[in-house]
C-alpha positions in Angstrom: 129.0 -36.3 55.1 129.8 -39.7 53.6 131.6 -39.9 50.2 129.4 -39.8 47.2 130.7 -43.0 45.7 129.1 -44.8 48.6 125.6 -43.8 47.8 125.0 -47.0 45.9 126.0 -49.0 48.9 123.5 -47.1 51.0 120.7 -47.9 48.5 121.5 -51.6 48.8 121.6 -51.4 52.6 118.3 -49.6 52.6 116.6 -52.4 50.6 118.1 -55.2 52.6 117.1 -53.6 55.9 113.5 -53.7 55.1 113.1 -57.5 54.9 111.0 -58.9 57.8 111.1 -55.6 59.7 108.3 -54.9 62.2 107.0 -51.4 63.0 109.4 -49.6 65.3 107.9 -48.9 68.7 107.9 -45.3 69.8 110.9 -44.1 71.6 113.5 -46.5 70.1 115.0 -44.2 67.6 118.8 -43.8 67.9 118.7 -40.1 67.5 121.3 -39.6 64.7 121.0 -36.5 62.4 120.0 -36.3 58.8 122.5 -36.8 55.9 122.3 -36.1 52.2 121.9 -39.8 51.6 118.9 -39.9 53.9 117.1 -37.3 51.8 118.1 -39.1 48.6 116.8 -42.5 49.9 113.5 -41.4 51.3 111.1 -44.0 49.9 107.7 -43.1 48.5 104.9 -45.6 48.6 103.0 -45.2 45.3 101.0 -48.4 45.4 99.2 -50.4 48.1 96.5 -53.1 48.0 94.9 -55.4 50.5 94.2 -59.1 49.9 90.6 -60.2 49.6 90.7 -61.8 53.1 92.5 -58.8 54.7 95.4 -60.9 56.0 98.0 -59.6 53.6 98.9 -56.3 51.8 101.2 -55.6 48.9 102.9 -52.3 48.3 105.7 -50.8 46.2 108.2 -48.3 47.7 110.2 -46.2 45.3 113.7 -45.0 46.2 116.8 -43.8 44.4 119.1 -46.5 43.1 122.5 -45.0 42.3 123.6 -48.1 40.3 120.5 -48.0 38.1 120.8 -44.2 37.7 117.1 -43.8 38.5 114.5 -44.5 41.1 113.4 -48.2 41.4 110.5 -49.8 43.2 110.8 -52.6 45.8 107.7 -54.8 45.9 106.8 -56.1 49.4 104.2 -58.3 50.9 103.0 -57.6 54.4 101.6 -60.2 56.9 99.3 -57.9 58.7 98.7 -60.0 61.8 102.3 -60.9 62.2 103.4 -57.3 61.4 106.2 -58.5 59.2 107.1 -57.9 55.5 109.3 -59.3 52.9 110.7 -58.1 49.6 109.6 -60.2 46.6 111.0 -58.3 43.6 112.2 -55.0 42.3 111.0 -53.2 39.2 111.8 -50.1 37.2 108.2 -49.1 37.4 105.4 -50.4 39.6 101.8 -49.1 39.2 98.1 -49.8 39.7 98.1 -52.6 42.4 94.7 -54.2 42.7 93.2 -57.2 44.4 91.8 -59.5 41.7 88.1 -60.0 42.8 87.3 -63.6 43.8 90.9 -64.6 44.2 93.7 -64.3 46.7 96.0 -62.7 44.1 96.8 -59.2 43.1 97.5 -57.6 39.7 100.0 -54.8 38.9 101.5 -53.0 36.0 105.3 -53.7 36.3 108.4 -53.1 34.3 110.6 -56.0 35.2 112.6 -56.0 32.0 110.0 -56.2 29.2 108.4 -52.8 29.4 105.3 -52.0 31.5 103.0 -55.1 31.4 100.2 -56.5 33.5 101.2 -59.2 35.9 99.4 -61.4 38.5 101.1 -61.7 41.9 100.2 -64.5 44.4 100.3 -64.2 48.2 103.3 -66.4 48.1 105.1 -63.8 45.9 105.0 -65.5 42.6 104.8 -63.1 39.6 103.3 -64.3 36.4 102.2 -62.5 33.2 98.5 -61.7 32.9 98.5 -59.8 29.7 101.4 -58.6 27.6 101.7 -56.3 24.6 105.0 -56.9 22.7 104.6 -53.7 20.7 106.2 -51.3 23.2 106.0 -47.6 22.9 108.6 -45.2 24.3 107.3 -42.5 26.7 109.0 -39.7 28.5 111.7 -37.0 27.9 113.7 -38.8 25.3 114.0 -38.8 21.5 111.5 -40.8 19.6 109.1 -41.0 22.5 105.6 -39.9 23.4 105.6 -36.8 25.6 103.8 -37.5 28.9 104.4 -34.5 31.0 107.6 -33.2 32.5 107.8 -35.8 35.3 107.9 -39.0 33.4 111.3 -40.6 33.1 112.0 -42.5 29.8 110.2 -45.8 29.9 108.7 -48.4 27.6 104.9 -49.1 27.9 103.0 -52.1 26.7 99.9 -51.9 28.9 98.9 -48.4 30.0 96.0 -48.9 32.4 93.4 -51.6 33.5 90.5 -52.4 35.8 88.8 -55.7 36.9 85.0 -56.2 36.8 83.5 -56.7 40.4 83.4 -60.4 39.8 87.0 -60.6 38.5 85.9 -62.3 35.3 86.3 -59.4 32.8 89.2 -57.1 32.3 89.2 -53.6 30.9 92.6 -52.3 29.7 94.3 -49.8 27.5 97.5 -49.7 25.6 99.5 -47.3 23.5 99.9 -47.9 19.8 102.5 -46.1 17.7 101.2 -44.8 14.4 102.8 -46.4 11.4 104.0 -44.8 8.2 106.0 -41.7 7.6 105.5 -38.6 9.8 102.5 -36.6 8.5 102.7 -33.2 6.9 101.3 -30.8 9.4 99.2 -27.6 9.0 98.1 -24.7 11.1 97.7 -25.7 14.8 99.5 -29.0 14.1 102.6 -26.9 13.3 102.3 -24.4 16.1 102.2 -27.1 18.7 105.8 -27.9 17.7 107.1 -24.5 18.6 108.4 -25.4 22.0 109.4 -29.0 21.2 112.8 -29.9 22.5 113.0 -33.6 21.7 111.9 -35.4 18.6 108.6 -37.2 19.3 106.5 -40.0 17.8 102.8 -40.2 17.0 100.7 -42.6 19.0 97.1 -43.5 20.0 95.4 -45.1 23.0 93.4 -48.3 22.3 90.8 -49.5 24.9 89.9 -53.2 25.1 87.6 -55.5 27.1 88.5 -59.1 27.7 85.4 -61.2 28.4 85.3 -64.2 30.7 85.7 -66.6 27.8 88.9 -64.8 26.8 87.5 -63.0 23.7 88.6 -59.4 23.3 86.7 -56.4 22.0 88.3 -53.2 20.9 86.2 -50.5 22.5 87.6 -47.1 21.2 90.7 -45.4 20.0 91.7 -42.0 21.4 94.5 -39.6 20.6 97.3 -39.2 23.2 96.1 -35.5 23.6 93.1 -37.0 25.4 94.3 -36.5 29.0 91.6 -38.9 30.4 92.7 -41.6 28.0 96.4 -41.1 28.9 96.1 -40.7 32.7 92.8 -42.2 33.8 92.1 -45.1 31.4 91.7 -47.5 34.3 89.3 -45.4 36.3 86.0 -46.9 35.2 82.6 -47.7 36.8 81.1 -51.2 36.2 77.3 -50.8 36.2 75.4 -53.8 35.1 76.0 -54.4 31.4 77.6 -51.0 31.0 81.1 -49.8 31.7 81.4 -46.0 32.3 84.6 -44.2 31.3 85.6 -40.6 30.5 87.2 -39.0 27.5 88.3 -35.5 26.8 86.5 -33.6 24.0 88.3 -30.4 23.2 86.0 -27.5 22.4 88.5 -24.9 21.4 89.2 -23.7 24.9 92.0 -24.8 27.3 89.5 -26.3 29.8 87.8 -28.8 27.5 84.7 -30.8 28.0 85.0 -34.2 29.6 82.5 -36.8 28.4 81.3 -39.7 30.4 80.6 -42.6 28.0 79.1 -46.0 28.5 80.1 -49.2 26.7 77.4 -51.8 26.6 79.2 -55.2 26.6 76.1 -57.1 25.3 75.0 -54.7 22.6 78.6 -53.6 21.9 77.7 -50.0 21.5 78.8 -46.7 23.1 76.6 -43.9 24.3 77.4 -40.5 25.8 76.0 -40.3 29.3 76.9 -36.8 30.4 79.6 -34.2 30.1 81.3 -31.7 32.5 83.6 -28.7 32.1 87.0 -28.7 33.7 86.9 -32.0 35.6 88.6 -31.8 39.0 89.2 -35.5 39.6 90.4 -38.3 37.3 88.0 -40.8 38.9 84.3 -40.5 39.1 83.6 -40.2 42.8 80.2 -42.0 43.2 78.3 -41.4 46.4 75.9 -43.7 48.3 72.9 -42.1 46.5 74.2 -42.9 43.0 75.4 -39.4 42.3 78.9 -37.7 42.1 80.6 -36.4 45.2 82.2 -33.0 45.3 83.3 -30.3 47.8 82.3 -26.9 46.7 82.0 -23.4 48.0 84.1 -20.6 49.4 85.4 -20.1 53.0 87.0 -22.0 55.8 84.5 -24.9 55.3 83.3 -26.4 52.0 79.9 -28.0 51.1 80.1 -31.8 50.6 77.4 -32.5 48.1 76.3 -35.4 45.9 74.9 -34.4 42.5 72.5 -36.9 40.9 70.8 -36.9 37.5 69.0 -33.8 36.5 68.8 -31.3 39.3 68.9 -33.8 42.2 71.4 -32.7 44.8 72.0 -33.9 48.3 74.0 -31.7 50.8 75.9 -33.5 53.6 77.1 -30.4 55.4 80.1 -28.1 55.6 83.5 -29.4 56.5 87.0 -27.9 56.7 88.5 -30.1 54.0 88.7 -30.6 50.2 88.3 -34.0 48.7 90.2 -35.9 46.0 90.3 -39.3 44.3 93.6 -40.3 45.9 91.8 -42.5 48.5 88.5 -43.2 46.9 86.5 -46.5 47.1 82.9 -47.5 47.1 81.4 -50.6 48.8 80.0 -53.3 46.6 76.4 -52.6 47.7 76.9 -49.0 46.9 75.7 -47.8 50.3 79.1 -46.4 51.4 81.8 -44.4 49.8 85.1 -43.3 51.2 87.1 -40.3 49.9 90.5 -38.8 50.6 90.5 -35.4 52.3 93.0 -32.6 52.8 92.4 -30.3 55.7 92.2 -26.6 54.6 94.0 -25.3 57.7 96.8 -27.9 58.4 97.1 -29.5 54.9 96.9 -32.9 56.6 95.5 -35.8 54.6 92.7 -38.0 56.0 89.5 -39.9 55.0 85.8 -39.3 55.1 83.3 -42.1 55.1 80.1 -41.1 53.4 76.8 -42.9 54.0 73.2 -42.0 53.4 72.8 -41.0 57.0 75.8 -38.7 57.1 79.6 -38.5 57.1 82.4 -39.4 59.5 85.9 -37.9 59.2 88.8 -40.2 60.0 92.3 -38.8 60.8 95.6 -40.1 62.2 98.5 -38.5 64.0 99.9 -37.8 60.6 98.6 -37.8 57.1 96.8 -41.0 55.8 97.6 -41.6 52.2 97.7 -44.5 49.6 94.9 -46.4 51.3 93.5 -49.7 50.3 90.1 -50.9 51.6 88.3 -54.1 52.1 85.0 -54.7 50.2 82.6 -53.7 53.1 84.7 -50.6 53.8 85.3 -51.6 57.4 89.1 -51.8 57.3 91.8 -49.9 55.5 95.6 -50.2 55.2 97.2 -46.8 54.7 100.5 -45.0 54.7 100.8 -42.7 57.7 103.5 -40.1 57.7 104.2 -36.5 59.0 106.8 -33.8 58.5 108.8 -35.5 61.3 107.7 -39.1 61.1 108.8 -41.4 58.3 106.2 -43.4 56.4 104.8 -46.6 57.9 101.9 -48.8 57.1 99.0 -48.6 59.5 95.7 -50.5 59.9 92.6 -48.2 60.2 89.4 -49.4 61.7 86.9 -47.3 59.7 84.0 -47.9 62.1 86.0 -46.7 65.2 88.6 -44.5 63.5 91.3 -46.3 65.4 94.8 -46.4 63.8 97.5 -48.9 64.7 101.0 -49.3 63.2 101.8 -52.4 61.1 105.3 -52.1 59.6 107.8 -49.3 58.9 108.5 -48.5 55.3 112.1 -47.4 56.0 114.1 -48.5 59.1 116.9 -46.2 58.0 114.7 -43.2 58.6 113.3 -44.4 61.8 116.8 -44.1 63.2 116.9 -40.3 62.7 116.1 -38.1 65.7 113.0 -36.2 64.5 113.4 -32.5 63.8 111.0 -30.2 65.6 108.2 -29.1 63.2 105.1 -27.1 63.7 102.1 -26.4 61.5 101.5 -22.7 61.0 98.9 -20.5 59.3 100.0 -17.0 58.3 97.6 -14.1 57.5 98.9 -11.6 55.0 98.2 -7.9 55.0 95.1 -8.3 52.9 93.7 -11.1 55.0 94.6 -14.0 52.9 95.7 -17.1 54.8 98.6 -19.3 53.8 99.3 -22.6 55.5 102.6 -24.3 56.0 105.2 -25.7 58.4 108.2 -24.4 60.3 111.2 -26.8 60.7 113.4 -25.7 63.6 117.2 -26.1 63.8 118.4 -29.3 65.5 119.6 -27.6 68.7 117.0 -24.8 68.7 117.4 -22.3 71.5 114.5 -19.8 72.2 115.6 -16.3 72.0 118.2 -16.9 69.3 117.7 -15.4 65.8 118.5 -17.9 63.1 119.1 -17.6 59.3 116.1 -18.8 57.4 115.2 -20.5 54.1 111.7 -20.1 52.7 110.7 -23.1 50.5 107.6 -22.8 48.4 105.8 -24.8 45.7 102.2 -24.1 45.2 100.1 -26.1 47.7 102.5 -29.0 48.5 103.7 -27.9 51.9 101.7 -30.4 53.8 101.9 -33.1 56.4 104.2 -35.5 54.6 107.8 -36.7 55.0 110.6 -35.2 52.8 108.5 -35.0 49.6 110.2 -34.0 46.4 107.0 -32.3 45.2 107.5 -29.8 48.0 111.2 -29.4 48.6 112.5 -30.7 45.3 116.3 -30.5 45.5 116.2 -28.1 48.4 117.4 -30.2 51.4 115.1 -28.8 54.0 116.2 -31.2 56.7 119.9 -30.5 56.1 119.3 -26.8 56.3 117.7 -27.4 59.7 120.6 -29.6 60.7 123.0 -26.8 59.8 121.2 -24.1 61.9 118.6 -22.7 59.5 115.0 -22.2 60.3 113.0 -23.6 57.3 109.6 -22.1 56.4 107.6 -24.4 54.1 104.9 -22.1 52.9 101.9 -22.6 50.6 100.2 -20.2 48.3 96.9 -18.8 49.7 94.2 -21.5 48.9 91.7 -20.4 46.3 88.8 -21.7 48.4 89.0 -18.8 50.8 87.9 -16.1 48.5 85.6 -15.9 45.5 88.0 -13.3 43.9 91.0 -15.7 44.4 89.0 -18.6 43.0 88.0 -16.6 39.9 91.6 -15.6 39.3 92.8 -19.3 39.4 89.8 -20.3 37.2 90.7 -17.7 34.6 94.4 -18.9 34.6 93.2 -22.5 34.1 90.5 -21.6 31.6 92.8 -19.4 29.5 90.7 -16.3 29.7 89.1 -13.9 32.1 87.3 -12.4 33.8 89.0 -11.1 35.9 91.3 -8.9 33.9 95.0 -9.7 33.7 96.1 -7.1 36.3 93.8 -8.6 38.8 95.0 -12.1 37.9 98.6 -11.1 38.5 97.7 -9.4 41.7 95.7 -12.2 43.3 97.9 -15.2 42.2 101.4 -13.8 42.3 101.5 -10.6 44.3 99.2 -11.9 47.1 101.5 -15.0 47.1 104.6 -12.7 47.6 102.7 -10.8 50.3 102.1 -14.1 52.1 105.8 -15.0 51.9 107.0 -11.5 53.0 104.5 -11.3 55.9 105.3 -14.8 57.1 109.0 -13.8 57.3 108.0 -10.6 59.1 106.0 -12.5 61.6 108.7 -14.9 62.5 111.2 -12.1 62.6 108.9 -10.2 65.0 108.8 -13.3 67.2 112.6 -13.2 67.5 113.0 -16.5 65.6 114.6 -15.3 62.3 117.5 -12.9 61.6 115.9 -10.7 58.9 119.3 -9.9 57.4 119.9 -13.6 56.5 116.8 -14.9 54.8 116.8 -16.9 51.5 114.0 -18.2 49.3 113.8 -21.3 47.1 111.2 -22.9 44.9 110.9 -25.0 41.8 108.3 -25.0 39.0 105.3 -23.0 40.4 107.6 -22.1 43.3 110.2 -20.8 40.8 107.5 -18.3 39.6 107.1 -17.1 43.1 110.9 -16.8 43.6 111.4 -14.9 40.4 108.5 -12.5 41.1 109.5 -12.1 44.8 113.1 -11.0 44.0 111.8 -8.3 41.6 109.0 -7.1 44.0 110.8 -7.1 47.4 114.3 -6.8 48.8 114.0 -8.8 52.0 115.5 -12.0 50.5 119.3 -12.1 50.6 119.7 -15.2 48.4 117.4 -17.1 46.1 117.3 -20.5 44.2 114.9 -20.9 41.4 114.3 -24.4 40.1 113.3 -25.4 36.5 111.1 -22.4 36.0 110.8 -19.6 33.5 107.1 -19.1 33.2 106.1 -15.4 33.0 109.0 -14.4 30.7 108.1 -13.0 27.3 109.8 -15.8 25.4 107.6 -18.4 27.1 104.5 -17.1 25.3 105.3 -19.2 22.3 105.0 -22.4 24.3 102.1 -21.7 26.5 99.9 -18.9 24.9 96.7 -20.2 26.7 98.4 -19.8 30.1 99.9 -16.4 29.3 96.8 -14.8 27.8 94.9 -14.5 31.2 98.1 -13.2 32.9 99.2 -10.6 30.3 96.2 -10.2 27.9 98.0 -11.6 24.9 101.3 -11.9 23.1 104.3 -9.7 24.0 104.5 -8.7 20.3 101.3 -6.7 20.6 99.7 -3.8 22.5 100.1 -5.9 25.7 103.8 -5.3 25.9 103.4 -2.8 28.7 101.9 -5.5 30.9 105.0 -7.6 30.4 107.3 -4.7 30.9 105.8 -4.0 34.3 105.7 -7.5 35.6 107.9 -10.1 33.8 111.0 -10.9 36.0 113.6 -10.5 33.2 112.2 -7.0 32.3 112.5 -6.0 35.9 116.0 -7.3 36.6 117.3 -3.9 37.4 115.2 -4.0 40.6 116.7 -7.2 41.8 119.1 -7.0 44.8 119.1 -10.8 45.5 121.7 -13.3 44.2 119.8 -15.8 42.1 120.7 -19.4 41.3 118.7 -21.1 38.6 118.9 -24.9 38.4 117.2 -26.4 35.4 116.4 -29.9 34.0 115.5 -28.7 30.5 117.1 -25.4 29.6 114.6 -23.1 28.0 114.7 -19.6 26.4 112.8 -18.3 29.4 115.5 -19.3 31.8 118.3 -17.9 29.6 116.2 -14.7 29.3 116.2 -14.2 33.0 119.8 -15.1 33.4 121.0 -12.7 30.7 118.9 -9.9 32.2 120.3 -10.4 35.7 123.9 -10.6 34.4 123.4 -7.4 32.5 122.0 -5.7 35.7 125.1 -6.9 37.6 123.0 -9.1 39.9 125.0 -12.2 41.1 123.5 -15.1 39.3 124.3 -18.6 38.1 122.4 -20.9 35.6 123.1 -24.6 36.2 121.9 -27.3 33.8 121.6 -30.9 34.9 121.6 -33.4 32.0 119.6 -36.6 31.3 121.0 -40.1 31.5 122.0 -40.0 27.8 122.4 -37.4 25.0 119.0 -38.5 23.7 117.2 -37.8 26.9 116.6 -35.0 29.5 116.5 -35.0 33.2 112.9 -34.8 34.4 111.1 -31.9 36.2 111.4 -33.8 39.5 114.9 -35.2 39.1 115.0 -38.9 38.7 118.8 -39.4 38.4 120.2 -39.8 41.9 123.6 -38.2 41.1 121.8 -35.1 39.8 119.7 -34.8 42.9 122.8 -35.2 45.1 124.7 -32.5 43.2 121.8 -30.1 43.1 121.2 -30.4 46.9 124.8 -29.8 47.6 124.9 -26.8 45.2 121.9 -25.3 47.1 123.6 -25.7 50.4 126.8 -24.1 49.1 124.9 -21.2 47.5 122.9 -20.2 50.5 125.8 -20.7 52.9 127.9 -18.4 50.7 125.4 -15.5 50.3 123.7 -15.7 53.7 126.4 -16.8 56.1 129.6 -15.8 54.2 130.8 -19.4 54.4 132.5 -21.6 51.8 131.0 -25.1 52.1 133.9 -27.6 52.2 131.6 -30.1 50.3 130.5 -27.8 47.5 130.0 -29.8 44.4 131.7 -27.3 42.0 134.4 -25.6 44.2 135.8 -23.8 41.2 132.6 -21.7 41.1 133.6 -19.9 44.3 136.0 -17.7 42.3 133.2 -16.7 40.0 130.9 -16.0 43.0 133.7 -13.9 44.5 133.9 -11.8 41.3 130.1 -11.4 41.2 130.1 -10.3 44.8 132.8 -7.7 44.0 131.1 -6.5 40.8 127.5 -6.5 42.0 125.6 -3.2 41.7 125.4 -1.1 44.8 123.1 -2.6 47.4 119.5 -1.4 47.2 119.4 -0.5 50.9 119.9 -2.5 54.0 117.4 -5.1 55.2 116.5 -3.0 58.2 115.5 0.1 56.0 114.0 -1.6 53.0 110.5 -0.6 52.1 110.6 -2.5 49.0 107.4 -3.5 47.2 107.0 -1.9 43.8 103.7 -0.6 44.9 102.6 1.3 41.8 102.5 -1.9 39.8 100.8 -4.2 42.3 98.0 -2.3 44.0 95.1 -4.6 44.6 92.1 -3.5 42.4 89.3 -2.1 44.4 91.2 -2.6 47.7 91.3 -0.2 50.6 94.6 1.4 51.6 97.1 -1.3 52.5 96.9 -2.2 56.2 100.7 -2.2 56.6 104.0 -1.4 55.0 106.4 -4.2 54.2 108.8 -4.7 57.0 111.7 -6.9 57.7 112.5 -6.2 61.4 110.3 -6.3 64.5 110.6 -2.5 65.1 109.0 -1.9 61.7 106.1 -4.4 61.9 102.8 -3.0 63.1 100.7 -5.1 65.4 98.3 -7.5 63.6 96.1 -8.5 66.5 93.0 -7.4 64.6 93.7 -10.1 62.1 94.8 -12.8 64.5 91.7 -12.4 66.7 89.4 -13.0 63.7 90.8 -16.1 62.0 87.7 -16.5 59.8 87.9 -13.0 58.4 88.9 -12.8 54.8 89.5 -9.6 52.8 87.5 -9.5 49.6 
């Protein structure tokens, strides 16, 4: 591995190498292995837009910048016919790229030194202000800022969101406005909302405006920052004649809320409420070719693609094996076509579906198609194509024929890496629930050899993408494979496959049942653990994995699964839990609506028994797995688990990674490159120590080895060997109304009963 102080040089080299780079032809990779710097410098394309004539595209690629101590975006313009690109600028933040209708220019929200403002960008690369708000508002995990979720690094916002009218003459936009005056005296719920506050915050509102063709500006509406649609979807509007449709959130006393569609009449200058919906699933309103709203509904291996019109009008296009989202949505100017992003239910690969009155056509590539931009007739798209083994590149998609051709690579650095072998996989657990994912094989994989393994999990993010932090966080999956581990990237069972599972997730989201809390815990967490355990058993039965050397890692939602797994099973020999803590009793104060459907209510009530039976910290005496916790914002829940594990003589370590200053925190997905590098190296050292008995020479905190040695010596007697463990705490996790379990938990091939009856019927789902 290269010295850490050289990371900044690699960032500079990465940016320079992109200029005027064509797409790399197949077969020209040099075949070098992955390094830590490679994972750190994987670029993510967050914005992409075509020019009006389709000759050029503009995009922003975010990558770590060690000198800036954060990620930064490189803005690039692509000549599509020549298949070349050039850097035109860098920005702290780059968002919302759009072609300005009727012009050859683009617009974008950029922070290039004056906070996030709206700029115009010409095809020649000139950047000029379009609209600025000098009254900046601080956002992110820092003192005196507006909280905006755990993933927002500290930044200054002038313009929050925007959208152009179809003729490019009118501009809809929103901005944050800090409330003036002294902080208000708070009462009741206004006080209880502060109970989990870590940083001092400020009060702000969201103002919406419309700039007319003559330059006059109307203030449309003011919304509180608690309105999630106003904060995160303020630019997702529909221009319909004299009216502009937008959505706001209207809390009704429940966690789900009602989302109202409102219409601003720009001639009469009035607002009316058009409709409302419960629990909106997309930020954008996905309009179909019949004037209704598109959605994918149902239960099973295929979902119904439907378009809901006014009243009870409903058109059904058929059943398809994908879910849809607003990530790649567009509608033709004449309204006769719509295109929507898809995610395959089996392989978790992203694609497109073109919807017309006459039917639908699915469009897929050799990898996932994401971040697409479309021409007005919806005949051509420019997308990012990537896979688990193939780095992101821009491709041109002929929407009529479905043909995909490469244009430019996003990262020449990563094109040099010899791809690791990866295979999509679907596992079926003992109760018939399917979980998708991928297997990454060791660099020099030899059939017949049993390898140590790392399971990495995070909800539903194990998909056909390249080194994504949403999936592997600070767990360097590629480096594990380079060092001889098999890596299993495993999703939770998708809710679509079972009405019972769907109901459990709905209750968790809604804040109340039915079903009852025990069923919610069983279907969301225990079935997830079953899926992880049974996946390990399957690959062990195939002779791929050494069952005595299996680790598990996951952050956030994945941390919940890790913490539950180590209390409910003994097959994992080391664990790393990232920035989690949900499910611990002390977390109730911060998220009561999320805890109520899981436990029935507060731990300081008659519901304590449910916590005692399930909360990881209260079951620490059952843990036989060394547990590392890495956290960005230390919370009582994380300390609660750490203290309980230490008291139970379980080897454990709690590591806090700080923010860029004493007044800020690191973010949920780390944005400080040095923290990411340290956390990745710490995970390698942790798993090598507990799974392989090795001391990593590049461990970031070598003095900790002495502590690990003492923990290894003082740990409580082992709870049985991997070969003999029959380890699920079955009295507390029996599935309600289920038949007898079809199999015992096993961790070696000799103990795994045959499962041909499940594999032969892939559509079968236990209910």
